[in-house]
VOGU-3710 file (C-alpha; in Angstrom, 3 decimals, decimal comma):
1> mlqalyagvs> -69,155/30,000/14,732  -67,379/31,412/17,854  -65,072/28,474/17,461  -63,950/29,652/14,300  -63,493/32,945/15,423  -61,228/32,026/18,300  -59,125/29,730/16,189  -58,620/32,450/13,773  -57,395/34,832/16,962  -55,026/31,850/18,035
11> glqahqsrmn> -53,485/31,801/14,525  -53,007/35,640/14,617  -51,205/35,229/18,031  -48,938/32,370/16,739  -48,186/33,895/13,523  -47,323/36,849/15,702  -45,162/34,909/17,784  -43,461/33,619/14,685  -42,772/36,879/13,226  -41,342/38,085/16,548
21> vignnianvn> -38,618/35,072/15,931  -37,970/35,949/12,394  -37,495/39,726/13,270  -34,862/38,575/15,950  -33,084/36,510/13,393  -32,814/39,368/11,081  -31,992/41,776/13,399  -29,019/39,633/14,749  -27,580/38,884/11,112  -24,476/40,405/11,896
31> tvghkgsran> -24,150/39,638/15,453  -20,693/37,828/16,240  -21,604/34,114/17,115  -25,339/34,532/17,154  -27,311/31,324/16,329  -30,700/31,541/14,870  -34,080/30,613/15,940  -37,301/28,963/14,678  -40,815/28,823/15,702  -42,766/25,567/15,590
41> fqdqlsqlvr> -46,576/25,491/15,881  -48,905/22,891/17,388  -52,411/22,257/17,347  -54,575/23,155/20,495  -57,238/20,601/22,071  -60,222/19,355/19,559  -63,640/19,067/20,276  -65,086/15,553/19,759  -68,246/15,509/17,739  -68,412/11,920/17,417
51> aasastaggl> -66,355/9,134/18,918  -64,887/6,445/16,716  -66,965/3,144/16,368  -65,506/-0,279/15,889  -66,851/-2,638/12,750  -69,325/-5,341/13,779  -68,773/-8,951/12,490  -71,057/-9,459/9,343  -72,397/-5,832/9,787  -71,251/-2,197/9,358
61> ggtnpaqigl> -67,718/-1,037/9,151  -66,111/1,187/11,691  -66,157/4,923/11,893  -63,404/7,258/12,645  -63,752/10,313/15,446  -65,355/13,322/14,324  -63,389/16,266/15,975  -63,178/19,925/15,467  -59,832/21,590/16,223  -59,818/24,825/18,525
71> gvqlgaidti> -56,804/26,497/16,943  -53,084/26,781/16,997  -50,611/27,498/19,603  -46,612/27,946/19,648  -45,144/24,523/20,418  -41,294/25,309/20,681  -38,827/27,880/19,685  -35,668/26,059/18,710  -32,141/27,361/18,476  -30,334/26,215/15,237
81> mtqgnlqttg> -26,732/25,568/16,623  -25,063/25,033/13,044  -21,571/26,552/12,326  -21,299/29,962/11,269  -19,099/31,258/8,670  -15,565/32,733/9,922  -14,690/36,451/9,327  -11,139/37,211/9,287  -10,182/40,465/11,342  -6,360/39,977/11,789
91> kqtdlalqgn> -6,437/40,739/15,353  -4,677/37,856/17,538  -7,267/38,207/20,705  -10,233/37,590/18,176  -11,276/33,926/18,655  -13,581/31,771/16,382  -14,532/28,189/17,167  -14,908/25,368/14,223  -16,917/22,608/15,448  -18,507/21,750/18,799
101> gflmvsngtf> -18,254/23,799/22,088  -18,418/27,012/23,722  -15,875/29,355/25,202  -16,174/29,628/28,835  -16,196/33,402/30,597  -16,526/34,385/33,955  -17,451/37,669/35,972  -15,485/36,172/39,038  -18,698/34,519/40,632  -19,960/32,082/37,898
111> isytrdgsfd> -19,261/30,982/34,515  -21,257/31,743/31,314  -20,830/30,205/27,714  -20,497/31,911/24,409  -19,626/31,605/20,697  -18,609/35,426/20,711  -14,674/35,474/20,589  -14,075/39,238/20,490  -11,499/39,777/23,255  -8,936/41,914/24,204
121> ldsagylvnt> -6,448/42,690/26,820  -7,329/45,053/29,621  -4,833/47,093/31,583  -3,887/43,986/33,628  -3,404/41,507/30,550  -6,534/39,466/30,882  -8,475/38,481/28,138  -11,917/40,211/28,375  -14,729/40,774/26,288  -14,637/44,440/25,552
131> atgqrlvgyv> -18,587/44,875/25,656  -19,426/42,949/28,952  -16,025/42,892/30,427  -16,539/39,073/31,053  -12,950/37,462/31,371  -11,953/34,465/29,428  -11,251/31,272/31,676  -9,374/28,360/31,274  -6,080/26,269/32,316  -3,686/28,745/33,562
141> adidgnvdrg> 0,141/27,419/33,236  2,666/27,624/36,152  5,929/29,331/36,133  7,697/26,644/34,086  4,927/26,942/31,448  3,367/23,227/32,383  -0,279/23,324/32,128  -2,253/20,978/34,205  -5,263/20,108/31,775  -6,724/17,742/34,443
151> aavspasflq> -7,445/20,931/37,049  -10,938/22,099/37,419  -11,776/25,287/35,756  -13,235/27,668/38,262  -14,678/31,185/37,879  -11,488/32,417/39,013  -9,411/30,577/36,425  -8,856/33,749/34,447  -6,336/33,644/31,255  -3,754/36,647/31,606
161> vpvgvltdar> -1,103/37,927/29,017  0,847/40,306/30,653  2,727/41,876/27,786  5,730/44,121/28,372  5,376/43,449/32,223  6,152/39,616/32,744  9,739/38,784/33,211  11,187/35,147/33,114  14,365/33,335/33,417  14,875/29,614/33,985
171> qtqnvvfqgn> 17,772/27,718/35,462  19,191/25,053/33,404  18,781/21,499/34,742  19,226/19,297/31,783  21,534/19,088/28,839  20,819/16,432/26,318  23,802/15,271/23,724  22,989/13,839/20,390  25,520/12,669/17,472  28,326/10,388/16,724
181> lgtdlhaftt> 31,696/9,875/18,218  33,227/8,459/15,253  36,135/6,383/13,918  37,930/9,998/12,720  39,057/10,813/16,327  42,074/8,353/15,910  45,602/8,887/15,834  47,117/5,506/15,623  50,408/4,646/13,932  49,994/3,097/10,493
191> rvdftgnlns> 53,890/3,236/9,272  57,350/3,472/10,625  60,016/4,942/8,054  63,474/3,799/8,761  66,328/6,203/8,054  69,982/6,399/8,617  72,721/4,095/7,490  73,785/0,340/7,586  77,664/0,321/7,130  78,574/-1,368/3,939
201> lattgpapit> 81,779/-2,729/5,584  80,591/-3,794/8,756  80,386/-7,458/9,807  77,979/-7,289/12,574  74,827/-5,347/13,053  74,060/-2,321/15,282  72,205/-2,403/18,279  68,603/-3,404/18,015  66,237/-0,561/17,481  63,096/-0,179/19,752
211> ttvhdefgkp> 60,331/1,808/18,094  56,993/2,731/20,029  53,926/2,736/18,110  50,183/3,520/19,259  47,120/1,922/18,704  43,625/3,953/18,321  43,358/4,543/22,088  46,759/5,956/22,001  48,078/2,888/23,947  51,933/2,244/23,367
221> wnvritfsnp> 53,316/-0,778/21,832  57,022/-1,866/21,022  58,556/-3,062/17,820  62,122/-4,342/18,314  64,280/-4,308/14,972  67,500/-6,225/14,868  69,845/-6,049/11,727  72,356/-9,119/11,660  74,731/-11,106/9,696  75,598/-8,710/7,075
231> tntpapgsve> 77,450/-10,477/3,837  78,638/-9,233/0,611  78,447/-12,517/-0,761  74,983/-14,393/-1,126  74,947/-18,092/-0,843  75,427/-19,745/-4,053  72,297/-20,967/-5,488  69,947/-18,872/-3,098  67,366/-16,621/-4,337  69,343/-13,478/-3,401
241> eaagatriwd> 72,332/-14,564/-5,579  69,648/-15,149/-8,618  68,199/-11,598/-7,862  71,663/-9,983/-7,996  72,187/-9,013/-4,393  75,528/-7,086/-3,627  74,695/-6,722/0,060  72,225/-8,920/2,441  71,119/-8,191/6,031  69,078/-10,344/8,232
251> vevvyqsdtn> 66,154/-8,423/9,799  64,187/-9,870/12,856  61,139/-7,929/13,849  59,612/-8,612/17,376  56,402/-7,307/18,538  53,210/-8,318/20,238  50,318/-9,232/18,047  47,093/-10,801/18,235  47,317/-13,681/20,585  51,039/-13,776/21,023
261> psttlnakla> 52,738/-11,822/23,598  55,781/-11,997/21,805  55,919/-12,624/17,780  59,027/-12,708/15,686  59,167/-12,137/11,931  62,465/-12,881/9,930  63,370/-11,450/6,629  66,299/-10,966/4,464  66,843/-7,426/3,471  68,941/-7,121/0,188
271> svagawtfvg> 70,577/-4,412/-1,897  69,961/-4,871/-5,455  70,974/-2,477/-8,038  71,672/0,176/-5,213  68,162/-0,337/-3,744  66,899/-2,157/-0,534  64,421/-4,620/-1,048  63,052/-8,032/0,296  63,534/-10,780/-2,022  61,006/-13,946/-2,614
281> gtsanpqllg> 60,282/-16,530/-5,286  62,773/-19,215/-6,062  66,254/-19,191/-7,675  64,984/-19,899/-10,951  62,138/-17,026/-10,689  63,397/-14,627/-8,031  60,730/-11,740/-7,116  61,640/-8,285/-5,975  59,078/-7,524/-3,026  59,951/-4,040/-2,018
291> atlaldgaag> 61,502/-2,507/1,007  58,288/-2,600/3,328  57,130/-5,348/5,557  53,339/-5,221/6,261  52,039/-6,375/9,570  48,267/-6,446/8,457  47,608/-10,210/8,963  47,532/-10,877/5,364  49,091/-14,137/3,880  52,270/-13,099/1,934
301> pnngprvggd> 55,960/-13,074/2,069  56,539/-9,570/3,378  53,352/-9,927/5,537  52,892/-10,532/9,330  50,239/-10,589/12,051  48,578/-7,332/13,184  50,275/-5,548/16,017  48,507/-4,955/19,328  45,910/-7,249/21,281  45,201/-6,208/25,057
311> qsvsgngklf> 44,730/-9,588/26,555  44,088/-8,080/29,980  40,563/-6,765/29,128  38,461/-10,062/28,980  39,936/-10,790/25,609  38,655/-7,530/23,962  42,043/-7,144/21,662  42,410/-3,924/19,793  44,712/-4,634/16,525  45,747/-2,639/14,008
321> slnlnfgqig> 48,025/-2,655/10,799  51,554/-1,476/10,426  53,835/-1,071/7,546  57,476/-0,909/8,297  59,514/0,930/5,308  63,137/-0,031/4,921  63,884/1,849/1,654  65,282/5,075/3,005  68,246/3,574/4,818  71,608/4,472/3,252
331> saaaassvvg> 74,657/1,913/2,637  77,684/4,039/3,126  80,971/2,945/4,549  80,268/4,710/7,645  79,181/3,963/11,124  75,603/1,907/11,328  72,875/4,358/12,846  69,114/3,481/12,193  66,247/5,420/13,719  62,360/4,817/13,268
341> qtdgsadvpw> 60,115/7,661/12,589  56,301/6,935/13,132  53,290/8,874/11,659  51,087/8,171/14,820  50,814/9,948/18,452  50,336/8,929/21,872  47,610/12,048/22,112  44,424/10,678/20,958  42,489/13,816/19,625  39,656/15,293/21,797
351> wttssrvyds> 36,428/16,117/20,295  35,432/19,623/21,690  31,769/21,101/21,851  30,211/23,728/24,133  26,959/24,665/25,488  25,627/27,738/27,218  23,474/27,151/30,138  21,776/29,485/32,658  21,684/29,903/36,605  18,598/31,069/38,463
361> lgvahdivfk> 19,104/34,650/37,625  19,284/34,209/34,151  23,011/34,591/33,973  24,990/32,688/31,169  27,755/29,979/31,812  29,605/28,519/28,894  30,570/24,944/29,447  32,918/23,073/27,156  32,694/19,450/26,661  35,588/17,289/25,495
371> frratlsdda> 35,180/13,573/24,384  38,319/11,118/23,670  38,876/7,435/22,555  40,328/5,391/25,752  41,400/1,927/26,381  38,690/-0,235/27,538  38,973/-0,691/31,213  38,653/-3,726/33,424  35,369/-2,607/35,126  33,742/-1,812/31,880
381> ppgaqgqwew> 29,788/-2,589/31,694  28,906/-6,000/30,444  28,754/-5,858/26,228  31,046/-2,649/26,166  33,427/-2,574/23,117  34,616/1,022/23,020  35,266/3,524/25,845  35,132/7,387/25,728  36,568/9,535/28,541  35,192/13,200/28,825
391> qalksgavlf> 35,472/16,240/30,744  33,488/19,305/31,332  35,219/22,609/31,990  34,399/26,223/32,789  36,762/28,994/31,791  39,543/26,097/31,718  38,846/24,857/35,292  37,672/21,222/35,277  34,115/20,558/36,594  33,966/17,081/35,812
401> dsngtpeqda> 36,689/14,235/34,506  35,690/10,929/33,759  39,449/9,867/34,148  40,022/12,048/37,300  40,390/11,635/40,963  37,839/10,009/41,994  37,353/8,236/38,662  33,968/9,065/37,127  32,112/6,932/34,804  33,010/6,933/31,266
411> vyfdnmgrlv> 30,822/6,835/28,106  30,647/3,019/26,884  29,383/1,626/23,559  28,665/-1,983/22,217  29,582/-3,631/19,175  26,422/-1,956/17,607  27,388/1,205/18,471  24,821/1,773/21,067  25,322/3,186/24,475  25,646/0,552/27,273
421> gqasfpvtvp> 26,254/1,420/30,990  25,340/5,003/32,601  23,201/7,449/30,417  23,444/10,498/32,436  25,978/12,332/34,699  25,629/15,113/37,198  27,914/18,081/36,553  28,243/20,998/39,313  28,867/24,467/38,018  30,132/26,745/40,938
431> tqngsvtplv> 28,317/30,168/40,915  28,922/33,421/42,973  26,374/35,982/41,736  23,619/35,374/44,371  22,177/32,655/42,370  21,071/29,036/43,440  24,338/27,370/43,992  25,633/25,193/43,007  24,258/24,862/39,418  23,775/21,225/38,973
441> ldidvneltq> 23,375/19,773/35,274  22,113/16,694/34,314  24,250/15,624/31,370  22,307/13,149/29,003  24,284/11,141/26,608  21,554/8,469/25,771  21,258/9,776/22,248  25,199/9,586/21,453  26,357/6,793/19,083  29,641/5,095/17,905
451> lasasdvraa> 29,634/4,457/14,589  32,097/4,327/11,389  31,393/7,904/10,337  32,596/11,222/11,192  32,095/12,862/14,660  29,476/15,010/15,294  28,529/15,343/18,731  26,718/18,663/20,175  24,462/19,817/22,915  21,169/19,427/21,262
461> mqdgypvgtl> 19,066/20,685/24,027  19,455/22,710/27,376  16,269/23,628/29,278  17,255/26,900/30,661  17,044/30,639/29,362  18,113/34,238/30,049  15,924/36,920/31,448  13,448/37,939/29,047  10,214/40,364/28,783  7,162/38,980/27,360
471> qsfaidpagv> 6,812/40,817/24,103  4,175/39,251/21,983  1,933/36,018/22,204  0,110/33,466/19,870  -2,760/31,070/20,264  -2,746/27,850/18,357  -5,522/25,709/17,228  -5,467/23,831/20,425  -5,924/26,897/22,364  -2,573/26,988/23,842
481> ilgifssgqt> -1,328/30,858/24,732  2,356/30,844/23,828  4,238/33,626/25,075  7,136/35,276/23,135  9,910/36,677/25,192  12,581/39,117/24,261  15,573/36,299/24,973  13,874/34,667/22,027  12,279/32,094/24,244  8,578/30,655/24,108
491> rslgqialat> 6,452/29,368/27,125  3,030/28,554/27,458  1,187/31,059/29,495  -2,056/28,924/29,765  -4,552/27,082/27,372  -8,403/28,023/26,681  -10,987/25,608/27,869  -14,198/24,488/25,796  -17,318/23,474/27,231  -19,515/20,870/25,287
501> ftnpaglera> -23,198/19,870/26,056  -25,192/16,854/25,370  -28,192/19,180/24,300  -26,535/22,632/23,404  -29,893/23,935/21,955  -31,279/23,648/25,682  -28,861/26,486/26,945  -30,609/29,514/27,827  -29,608/33,049/26,350  -28,803/35,609/29,206
511> gsnllretgn> -28,445/38,523/26,790  -24,978/39,928/25,715  -24,370/36,749/23,587  -24,143/34,792/26,924  -25,530/31,412/27,461  -26,638/29,712/30,804  -26,619/25,994/31,508  -30,040/24,797/32,236  -31,740/21,587/33,315  -32,059/20,225/29,925
521> sgvpqvgvpn> -28,858/21,401/28,164  -26,958/18,828/30,517  -23,857/19,462/32,635  -20,816/21,005/30,712  -18,119/18,656/29,674  -14,955/20,974/29,687  -11,680/20,011/28,031  -8,878/21,560/25,745  -9,817/22,352/22,055  -9,187/20,059/19,105
531> qggrakvssg> -9,540/16,949/21,217  -12,470/15,009/22,243  -15,084/16,284/19,701  -14,434/19,861/20,723  -13,906/22,802/18,426  -10,444/24,062/17,254  -9,651/27,517/17,608  -8,786/30,046/15,071  -6,976/33,160/16,202  -7,521/36,265/14,319
541> ylemsnvdls> -10,891/35,081/13,192  -14,478/35,866/14,403  -17,669/33,315/13,862  -20,487/35,270/11,921  -24,171/34,604/12,836  -25,580/31,673/11,121  -28,843/33,201/10,043  -29,555/32,906/6,439  -31,295/36,278/5,169  -33,002/34,323/1,999
551> teftnmivtq> -34,206/31,684/4,477  -35,667/34,426/6,627  -37,271/36,550/4,189  -38,854/33,307/2,665  -40,156/32,379/6,020  -41,395/36,164/6,446  -43,426/35,924/3,454  -45,151/32,472/4,659  -45,760/33,868/8,060  -47,326/37,167/6,597
561> rgfqantriv> -49,827/35,104/4,410  -50,528/32,851/7,388  -51,472/36,086/9,332  -53,471/37,406/6,595  -55,501/34,128/6,172  -56,296/33,993/9,807  -57,513/37,711/9,662  -59,996/36,554/6,917  -61,283/33,907/9,171  -62,208/36,636/11,903
571> tsvdelmqev> -63,667/38,972/9,023  -65,705/36,222/7,410  -66,926/35,064/10,860  -68,131/38,711/11,967  -69,996/38,797/8,587  -71,860/35,532/9,102  -72,859/36,802/12,614  -74,122/39,781/11,242  -76,333/37,885/8,780  -77,645/35,952/11,767
581> lnmkr> -78,349/39,281/13,484  -80,248/40,434/10,516  -82,729/37,560/10,339  -84,546/39,354/13,416  -85,664/42,311/11,211
//
């Protein structure tokens, strides 16, 4: 009977321990980041009354062992590492983890682990737990905002956000251009209008007229017009006679075309019903073709080869079409004098854009960039079909000129409009304000194109910024702390580090919501949030306790009944022993 008495006592002790666990869970139902526990029982040693026996062949069967248990004992107290619900706080320094891992905090000597993300900024700008003073640790950014995620996180890797104290400026090193240098930046000649007078009484023509026209690169080409053999009497049976011409001039056009250094086009300009026109067809069917010769490469009585063709550049000729209009020439009985008026210009327009850059003191410098089509040079890179010269200027002073002395590299494109050749150029900006001098900019044009659309080139990015004071900050789901400066710039100040364990339930509670590494937890695997199976960070939230009150109250009832049942064992054994003692009377 004493065995039963002590078995009951062991049951009381075990249920008392279980009630302690339940009570701790309920007490921490509102503790931030708390993980509930459970108590597991196991039986104690058993007294062997009769051993098991094996069966015999053709005889008795086997028997099971007969054992009497000696009671129960506490087996283990397990930590339940399930996710707790998130509670919104609106405070950006409050951090909740969704997923696996623990925040790492330090007292300067050793690192502890926690799911309690209730942090605030202390007087020095460090993120600290307001209850314990433990500082949040992670990956600290350098002065340029670069975070070395491969660096070891030590007890001194404190994350600091000195709002209102930290000032920053960065010297520009790189300027990246994007966009298209298009076909709209052309000023080539498309027509020549001849005006003046052809003497109606003359028997010889005026001196030849040389008119200069320009291709899309602004390169000049000469077109020579010669008027000769004027007559008022068309040849009998000719097309001119059939068309009713009253005055005829021979017109000779000499110019350079596609593959010929000198192309001659001959035509007859006739005055029909008081207007100049070229005549075609046959005497039986004369056609009035108008007063324009089209040098466009088309097949027709008033057409000729296109103008241009620079044969000195590896055969890369640049041809263009040109209309010669003779309809505005007069025919008075006065001296002949004819001039040609072109619609083009030798000045190819510039595409102009600008970029504001900064020196090491954060002082702004406005740099103007200009791009213009140019004739393809003999030293162009292989595959180049288009060339653009460009300049960089500050306050009107030229800092860079691709066509200057010494000549710098221009910008080249292939026949697909893609950049070929050099993709970046150094531009030196002199400064005289005590900053690092000279200010050297790397101009990246690798993303420029030359396509048949409007030009739209701009400096899409420059990596400098002016002086600014840290005004606020934000923490993204990857744990990156982004500082927001008064200059409008943002820069990383650091990144929160999370630790995961092979057996997180093996961590030891150290009080104040802190956990310590043990031999059974495994070593911490440290990394950035939202990667490698680690949790993501939610700023402005706190993780609530994962204790479920309904479950705990149910466990409390079961535990209470178990405790009451074990007290009945003790009282029942006591009554039985009293009966034994009464046998003596």
